[in-house]
VMD Tcl script that draws the C-alpha trace (Angstrom):
set ca {
  {43.99 19.16 -45.78}
  {43.07 18.32 -49.37}
  {43.15 22.01 -50.35}
  {46.56 22.47 -48.73}
  {48.02 19.42 -50.44}
  {46.75 20.64 -53.81}
  {48.33 24.07 -53.19}
  {51.74 22.54 -52.53}
  {51.61 20.45 -55.68}
  {50.37 17.02 -54.64}
  {48.42 15.59 -57.60}
  {44.78 14.64 -57.08}
  {45.59 10.95 -57.48}
  {48.21 11.25 -54.72}
  {45.68 12.83 -52.38}
  {43.11 10.16 -53.21}
  {45.59 7.38 -52.41}
  {46.85 9.17 -49.31}
  {43.33 9.21 -47.85}
  {43.45 5.40 -47.62}
  {46.85 5.25 -45.93}
  {47.51 5.34 -42.16}
  {49.30 8.68 -42.61}
  {45.97 10.38 -43.45}
  {44.79 10.19 -39.82}
  {48.04 11.81 -38.70}
  {47.94 14.68 -41.18}
  {44.27 15.42 -40.62}
  {44.91 15.63 -36.86}
  {47.10 18.69 -37.47}
  {45.09 20.18 -40.34}
  {43.67 22.84 -38.03}
  {47.20 24.29 -37.64}
  {47.62 25.01 -41.36}
  {45.93 28.40 -41.14}
  {48.41 29.41 -38.41}
  {51.34 28.17 -40.49}
  {50.02 30.11 -43.46}
  {49.68 33.29 -41.44}
  {53.33 33.02 -40.35}
  {54.82 32.41 -43.79}
  {52.40 34.19 -46.13}
  {54.52 37.33 -46.51}
  {57.51 35.22 -47.56}
  {55.70 33.31 -50.30}
  {55.36 36.06 -52.87}
  {58.41 35.17 -54.93}
  {60.39 38.12 -53.56}
  {63.84 37.87 -51.94}
  {63.82 37.43 -48.18}
  {64.64 40.65 -46.32}
  {68.20 39.90 -45.16}
  {68.20 42.40 -42.31}
  {65.22 40.69 -40.71}
  {67.43 37.79 -39.60}
  {70.71 39.64 -39.15}
  {70.49 39.19 -35.37}
  {70.29 35.38 -35.69}
  {73.83 34.22 -35.07}
  {73.47 30.66 -33.85}
  {74.83 27.92 -36.09}
  {72.18 26.14 -38.15}
  {71.94 23.41 -40.70}
  {69.25 23.92 -43.32}
  {68.28 20.70 -45.06}
  {66.20 19.72 -48.06}
  {65.60 16.51 -49.98}
  {67.06 16.03 -53.45}
  {63.67 14.93 -54.81}
  {61.73 17.78 -53.18}
  {59.93 20.24 -55.46}
  {62.01 23.09 -56.92}
  {60.14 25.66 -54.83}
  {61.30 23.89 -51.65}
  {64.94 23.95 -52.82}
  {64.58 27.64 -53.63}
  {63.08 28.36 -50.21}
  {65.87 26.45 -48.48}
  {68.57 28.30 -50.38}
  {66.87 31.64 -49.71}
  {66.86 30.89 -45.99}
  {70.53 29.92 -45.98}
  {71.39 33.14 -47.83}
  {69.99 35.36 -45.05}
  {71.28 33.45 -42.04}
  {74.71 34.49 -40.79}
  {75.86 31.05 -39.67}
  {74.10 28.37 -41.69}
  {75.19 25.44 -43.74}
  {73.12 23.87 -46.50}
  {72.68 20.15 -47.03}
  {70.66 18.25 -49.61}
  {69.82 14.66 -48.74}
  {70.31 12.44 -51.79}
  {67.30 10.41 -52.86}
  {65.03 12.09 -50.29}
  {61.81 14.03 -50.72}
  {60.28 16.49 -48.26}
  {59.16 13.42 -46.30}
  {62.74 12.57 -45.38}
  {63.52 9.27 -43.68}
  {64.96 9.33 -40.18}
  {67.73 7.02 -41.41}
  {68.87 9.66 -43.92}
  {68.42 12.61 -41.56}
  {70.06 11.23 -38.41}
  {73.69 11.18 -39.69}
  {73.47 14.78 -40.92}
  {72.08 16.00 -37.60}
  {74.62 13.95 -35.64}
  {77.46 15.42 -37.69}
  {76.12 18.94 -37.19}
  {75.58 18.65 -33.44}
  {78.90 16.87 -32.90}
  {80.84 19.44 -34.93}
  {83.62 21.17 -32.97}
  {82.87 24.32 -35.01}
  {79.36 24.57 -33.56}
  {79.14 26.19 -30.17}
  {76.33 25.00 -27.91}
  {74.15 27.60 -26.25}
  {74.11 26.65 -22.60}
  {71.57 29.28 -21.55}
  {69.09 30.25 -24.29}
  {68.23 33.43 -22.34}
  {71.83 34.62 -22.60}
  {72.22 36.22 -26.02}
  {75.73 37.48 -25.34}
  {77.46 34.33 -26.54}
  {79.55 34.19 -29.69}
  {79.46 31.60 -32.43}
  {81.95 30.01 -34.75}
  {81.21 30.10 -38.44}
  {80.31 27.01 -40.40}
  {80.71 26.54 -44.10}
  {77.96 28.24 -46.09}
  {76.49 27.42 -49.48}
}
mol new
graphics top color blue
foreach p $ca { graphics top sphere $p radius 0.5 }
foreach p [lrange $ca 0 end-1] q [lrange $ca 1 end] { graphics top cylinder $p $q radius 0.2 }
display resetview
């Protein structure tokens, strides 16, 4: 977990403090999954544009969210994802980091899921549905 946190830009002092906080037990419980996460995203972390055609078949409405105080690389990744998804909207949560508060996130998700422009998939196995477009970036 320490190696991962250093790779994503957490300063050593932040890691040292984090180890004394209750959150440390939670993050170390899932540390074994980091290698799997890395294997899934490794090819997309080379600083190259995302291959747009790879997600051309994804047509469901999405909201892609980042925190205003998140690192630049996270903003760039979020914008890159929005640029290759056919039906995505981008939202930045003011004053939030990557560790977004539920209080800040809930209204954005509620707005998205309550939107009349977003069509709900009733049967996820049925890929013949159509979607309505939401505002992009």
